[in-house]
C-alpha positions as CSV (number, residue, x, y, z in Angstrom):
1,X,226.0,-25.3,139.1
2,X,223.1,-26.6,139.6
3,X,223.4,-30.4,138.3
4,X,220.9,-30.9,135.5
5,X,219.7,-34.5,137.1
6,X,218.4,-32.3,140.3
7,X,216.8,-30.0,138.0
8,X,215.2,-32.9,135.9
9,X,213.9,-34.4,139.1
10,X,212.1,-31.1,140.3
11,X,210.3,-31.2,137.1
12,X,209.4,-34.8,137.3
13,X,209.5,-36.7,140.2
14,X,211.5,-39.5,139.0
15,X,213.4,-40.6,135.7
16,X,212.0,-43.2,133.8
17,X,214.7,-45.5,132.3
18,X,214.6,-47.4,129.2
19,X,216.8,-50.1,127.8
20,X,219.7,-49.5,125.5
21,X,217.7,-51.6,122.8
22,X,214.8,-49.7,123.0
23,X,216.7,-46.3,122.8
24,X,218.9,-47.1,119.7
25,X,215.6,-48.6,118.1
26,X,214.2,-45.2,118.4
27,X,217.2,-43.2,117.5
28,X,216.8,-45.0,113.9
29,X,213.2,-44.1,113.9
30,X,213.8,-40.6,114.8
31,X,215.2,-39.7,111.4
32,X,211.9,-40.0,109.8
33,X,210.3,-38.3,112.9
34,X,212.6,-35.3,112.3
35,X,211.4,-34.9,108.7
36,X,207.9,-34.5,109.9
37,X,209.2,-31.7,112.2
38,X,209.3,-33.1,115.6
39,X,212.5,-32.1,117.8
40,X,214.5,-35.1,119.1
41,X,213.0,-34.4,123.0
42,X,209.4,-34.2,121.5
43,X,209.7,-37.5,119.8
44,X,211.3,-39.0,122.8
45,X,208.8,-37.9,125.2
46,X,206.1,-38.9,122.9
47,X,207.7,-42.3,122.4
48,X,208.2,-43.1,125.6
49,X,205.0,-41.5,127.4
50,X,207.1,-39.0,129.4
51,X,206.2,-35.2,130.1
52,X,209.3,-33.5,130.8
53,X,209.1,-29.8,130.3
54,X,213.0,-29.6,130.7
55,X,214.3,-31.9,128.2
56,X,211.7,-30.3,125.5
57,X,213.3,-27.0,125.9
58,X,216.9,-28.4,124.8
59,X,218.2,-28.7,121.3
60,X,218.0,-31.9,119.5
61,X,221.8,-32.6,120.6
62,X,221.4,-31.4,124.1
63,X,218.5,-33.1,124.8
64,X,220.3,-36.4,123.2
65,X,223.0,-35.8,125.7
66,X,221.0,-35.1,128.4
67,X,219.1,-38.7,127.7
68,X,222.2,-40.4,127.5
69,X,224.2,-39.3,130.5
70,X,221.5,-38.5,133.4
71,X,220.1,-42.3,133.7
72,X,217.3,-42.7,131.2
73,X,219.0,-45.5,129.6
74,X,219.8,-48.5,131.4
């Protein structure tokens, strides 16, 4: 099975890392962004100035799991 982190590195030269505090604040703000029709990945990429085609094609929960498990948060 192909590792999701390896796939991400193919679509984005390196993973951008953010602090746990920044991420927690983003998660609290996401409630309002969701009401505006944004997906978790779309809002995350906009908030942290990222361009991840792979991440933006995932469902909200899958994108959140991917972000939390694969090294975006330090």
